[in-house]
N, C-alpha and C positions, 0 to 999 in steps of 0.2 A: 573448535572447528569440527564439523561433522565429517564422517567418512563413509564411503560405500565401496563395495567390492565391484569388480568388473561385471560380474553376473548380475548384481543388483542394479547396476547402471543399465545393463542391457534389458533386463526385465521391467524396470520401472523408470526408464529414462525421462519420461515426461514429468513424473513427480519430482525427480531429482532436479531437473531444470527449473521447475516451478520454485523449489526452495532457493536455488541460486538466484533466480529473478527477484525473489523477495529480499535478497541481500545476504544470504548465507553462503560462505565459502565451503566447498566440499572437496575432500581429498579422495581420490580414487585409488583403491588398492588392488594388487594382484598377488594372490597367495600370501596375504598379510603384509606385503611390502608396499609402501607408498610409491605410486608411479606418476600421478598427475594431480593437478589441483584445478578445480572449476571455480572461478570467481565471477561475481557480477561485473559487468562492464560499467565503467564510470560514465555517468551522464554529464553532458556538457551543461554548463549553466546557461539559462536562456538570456539573451540580450534584452536590453530595455525595450527595443522595438518588438521583440517576441512577446514580452509580457504585456505590452500595450495591445498587440493584436489579439492575444488570448482574452484579455479583459473585454474587448469589444464583442466577443462571441458569447459572453455570459449574459443571462437575463438580469434585469434590474432587481436589486435586492436591498432591503433596508438593513444596514449593518447593525442597528440596535436589536434586530430580531435574533441575531446570533451572539448576543452577549453571553459570556460564560459566567454563570452565577450558581447559586446553590441548587437551582433546578436542573443544572447540567451536570452536577457532581455525581449523582447516582448513575445517569446514563454513561458518564465517562468510565465508571467502574465496570459497567456491563461491556462497553466497547473494549476496554483493556482485557477483560476476560475472554471476549470473542476472539481478539487477536491472538492471545496466548493459546486458546484451543485450536486455532488454525495454524499453529506452529510459527507464529510471527512474534516479533519482539515489540511490545508497546512503546518502549523507550525510544527505539529507532524511529518510530512513526508518531512521535508525541504530538506534533502539530496536526497531523491528520486525525489522530484520535480525539484531540480537543475539538476540532471542527466537526467531526462526526457526532460527538456527544452533544454539542450545542444544537446541531440540526435535529437530532433525535428529541432533545428536550423541548424544542420549539415546534416539533411536528412539521418541519419543512424539508423538502428534498435537498440533497446535496448535489450540485452541478460540478462536474469535473471533466477534464480532458483525459484523466488517467483513472478510470473506474476500477482497474485492478488494484490500485492502492488501497481501496476500501473493501476489497473482497473479504468475506468471512465475518463481517460486522453485522450482528443480528439487529433487526428493527430499523435499519438505515435504508432510506429510499435514495439510491444512487442513480443519477441521471447523467449519462455521457453526453458531452457536447463535442463537436468536431474540433480537433486541434488545428489552428490556423495554418500550420506548416504542412499538414497532411491532407488538405482539402483541394 
């Protein structure tokens, strides 16, 4: 678990919260003593109706175009490296990384309601679509 001092939190609060938003718990210390813990909020699982509504917002896509094969293996390594250099854990985002690698390998854009999930991945064309619950 990461830790930051109160001063670090004050001076770099946005960066600390970005780490928390990406899934990292952070302990806040004062004079070396732990005083608080920042943890990401649990997301509720979407209902079937939510998933259907989201699907209706996506453009038509041929699923065979996103097959994960040998051509996607090299981009997957680059995606994992990009995630690590951005301070993110590829294992936590394994399905996102596989999807991103397949999109890169096929040269197609990746459409998502959560573009921040793909931040820091080189060579990926991310296109945000509106979330049906937020429109």
